[in-house]
C-alpha positions in Angstrom: -3.7 -43.6 -30.5 -1.4 -45.8 -28.4 1.8 -45.1 -26.6 4.2 -47.3 -24.6 7.3 -46.7 -22.6 9.6 -48.7 -20.4 12.1 -47.3 -17.8 14.7 -49.0 -15.8 14.0 -48.3 -12.1 17.7 -47.8 -11.3 17.8 -44.9 -13.8 15.3 -43.0 -11.7 17.2 -44.0 -8.5 20.4 -42.6 -10.0 18.6 -39.3 -10.9 17.3 -39.1 -7.3 20.7 -39.8 -5.8 22.4 -37.2 -8.0 19.8 -34.4 -7.8 17.6 -35.3 -4.8 14.1 -33.9 -4.7 14.9 -31.7 -7.7 15.0 -34.8 -9.9 11.4 -35.6 -9.2 10.3 -32.0 -9.6 11.5 -32.0 -13.2 8.7 -34.3 -14.2 6.2 -34.6 -11.3 4.2 -32.0 -9.5 3.8 -31.9 -5.7 0.6 -34.0 -5.7 2.2 -36.6 -8.0 5.3 -36.8 -5.7 3.0 -37.5 -2.8 1.1 -40.1 -4.7 4.2 -42.0 -5.8 6.3 -42.8 -2.8 9.0 -45.1 -4.1 11.5 -45.3 -6.9 9.4 -48.0 -8.5 6.4 -45.7 -8.6 8.4 -42.8 -9.8 9.8 -44.8 -12.7 6.2 -45.9 -13.5 5.1 -42.3 -13.6 8.0 -41.3 -15.8 7.1 -44.2 -18.2 3.4 -43.1 -18.0 4.1 -39.5 -19.0 6.4 -40.7 -21.9 3.7 -43.2 -23.1 1.0 -40.5 -23.0 3.1 -38.1 -25.0 3.9 -40.8 -27.5 0.2 -41.6 -27.9 -0.3 -38.0 -28.8 2.4 -38.5 -31.5 4.6 -35.6 -30.2 6.7 -37.1 -27.3 7.7 -34.8 -24.5 8.3 -31.6 -26.4 7.2 -28.0 -26.8 3.8 -29.3 -27.7 3.4 -31.5 -24.6 5.6 -31.1 -21.6 5.7 -33.3 -18.4 3.4 -30.8 -16.6 0.8 -30.9 -19.4 0.1 -34.4 -18.1 -1.3 -35.0 -14.6 -1.3 -38.4 -13.0 -4.0 -39.6 -10.5 -5.3 -42.7 -8.9 -9.0 -43.6 -8.7 -10.7 -45.1 -5.6 -9.5 -48.6 -6.6 -5.9 -47.3 -6.8 -5.9 -47.6 -10.6 -3.9 -44.9 -12.5 -5.5 -42.4 -14.8 -4.5 -39.0 -16.2 -5.7 -35.6 -17.1 -4.3 -33.3 -19.7 -3.9 -29.5 -20.0 -6.8 -27.8 -21.6 -4.8 -26.8 -24.7 -3.8 -30.5 -25.3 -7.4 -31.7 -25.0 -8.6 -29.0 -27.4 -5.7 -29.2 -29.9 -5.9 -33.0 -30.1 -9.7 -33.2 -29.7 -9.3 -35.8 -26.9 -12.5 -37.7 -26.1 -11.3 -40.5 -23.8 -8.1 -41.9 -22.2 -6.8 -45.0 -20.5 -3.6 -45.8 -18.7 -1.9 -49.0 -17.4 1.4 -49.0 -15.4 3.2 -52.2 -14.4 6.4 -53.1 -12.7 8.5 -56.2 -13.0 12.0 -56.8 -11.7 14.1 -53.9 -12.8 11.6 -52.2 -15.0 8.4 -50.1 -15.0 6.2 -50.1 -18.1 3.3 -47.9 -19.1 0.8 -48.1 -21.9 -1.5 -45.2 -22.7 -4.5 -45.1 -25.0 -6.0 -41.8 -26.2 -9.2 -41.5 -28.2 -9.6 -38.4 -30.4 -11.9 -36.9 -32.9 -8.8 -35.5 -34.7 -8.5 -36.8 -38.2 -4.9 -37.8 -38.8 -3.9 -38.1 -42.4 -2.1 -41.3 -43.0 -1.4 -43.3 -46.1 -2.3 -46.9 -45.6 -0.7 -47.9 -49.0 3.0 -48.4 -49.7 
């Protein structure tokens, strides 16, 4: 399953100007706020959480909220994520991957989630 999202960095900047720290606390926990120290990074994290939820096929919703997704960086500073136990179990997640990039005014994230969950889909039209 693949998800992608793009966010205009100025959108996140406007949220921060309007709501201050409360804006970040709507989609990031304390550790994630410390990890992402700029509007560019915050936009990348928003895009990442959206891309992850899209890869699950549910978007940010009652099934998967912003805080069901936890963003981290490994020892090489590469992003990765963990998911709430109920998400891993419900979607039978076996592996994940995440890439975040920034260019000019935009942050983009792509998430890949492998699962043992059999989705029914019709390949014929």
